[in-house]
N, C-alpha and C positions, 0 to 999 in steps of 0.2 A: 504494500500500500504506500502510495506517495502522500506525504504530509501536505496539508493545505498550502503552506507557503511555497513548497516545491512545485505544487500543481500549477500555480500561477506562473511561476518561472518556466515550467516545462511547456505550458501552452504558448508562452511568448517565444520560446526557442523554436517550437514547431511552426509558428506563424512566420518567424524570420527565415526559417529554412525554406518554406514555400515561396516567400517573396524573393529570396536569392535565386531560387530555381527559375522563376519567371524572368528575373533580371538577366540571368546567365543566357537564356535563349535570345533575348533582345540584343544583348551585347555581342553574342556570337554572330547573329545575322548582320549586324552593323559591321563587324570586323571582316566578315567574308565579302561584303560589298566593297569595303575599302581596299581589300586585297585584290579584288578583280580590277578595280580602277587603277590601282598601283601597277598591276601587270600591264594594263593597256598603255599607261603613260611610259612605262619602261620600254615597251616595244616601240612606241612613237619616238622616244629619245634615241633609240638605237638606229632607227631609220633616218632621223635627222643627222646623226653622226656619220652614217654612210654617205648621205648627200654632201656633207661637209668634206668628207674624205675625197670624193670625186672632184669637188671644186679645188681642193689643194693639189690633187694630182694634175688637174688641168693647168694650174699655175706653174707647177714644177716642169711639166712637159713643155709648156710654152717658153719657159726661161731657158731650157736646154737649147733652143734655137740659137740663142746668142753665143753659146759656147761651140756648138757643133756646126752651125750654119746649114742644117738639114731642114728642108721645107716640110717634112712630115711631122716634126715635133709640134708646131703650132696647130696643125690639123688635129692630131691626137689630143692635144691640150684642149682645143675647142670642143671636141666630141666629149671628153671627160667632163668639161665644165657644163655642157648642156645637159648631160645625164645628171650631174649633181644638182643643177638648178631645177630640173624637172622633178627629181625626187624630193627636193626640199619643198617645192611648191605643192606637190601632190600630198605630202604629209601635212603641210600647213593647212591646206584646204580640206583635208579629211578624205582625200581620195585613196582609200585603203586598197582598192583593187590594184592600182598601179604600184603602190608602195609594197604591197605584199608579193607581187610578182618579182620585184627587184630585190626584196629582202624578206624572205619568208620567215615566219616565226620559228624560234628555236625549239619550243615545246608545243607540238601540235595538239 
């Protein structure tokens, strides 16, 4: 038998346990939604980085023209810069179809 003073305390503990169980479900759903958003933003950042890499490659290839005096370096540089620019614009505007073809997700 539980004494009267302990009974009140025991009911309070049970009520707190039920409240924490409900709070846990709410917090878990919120955390899962934030994790999904975080994964989306991480993938978007990786695609922006890829576009930036192509822009830098275009700059380097174009600069090689001044050292080697070969006409194909500026052409390759321009192609790389166009790819980088297109990828950056596509990601910025949310065109996931083009961006996903150029940089597929790592975890399907």
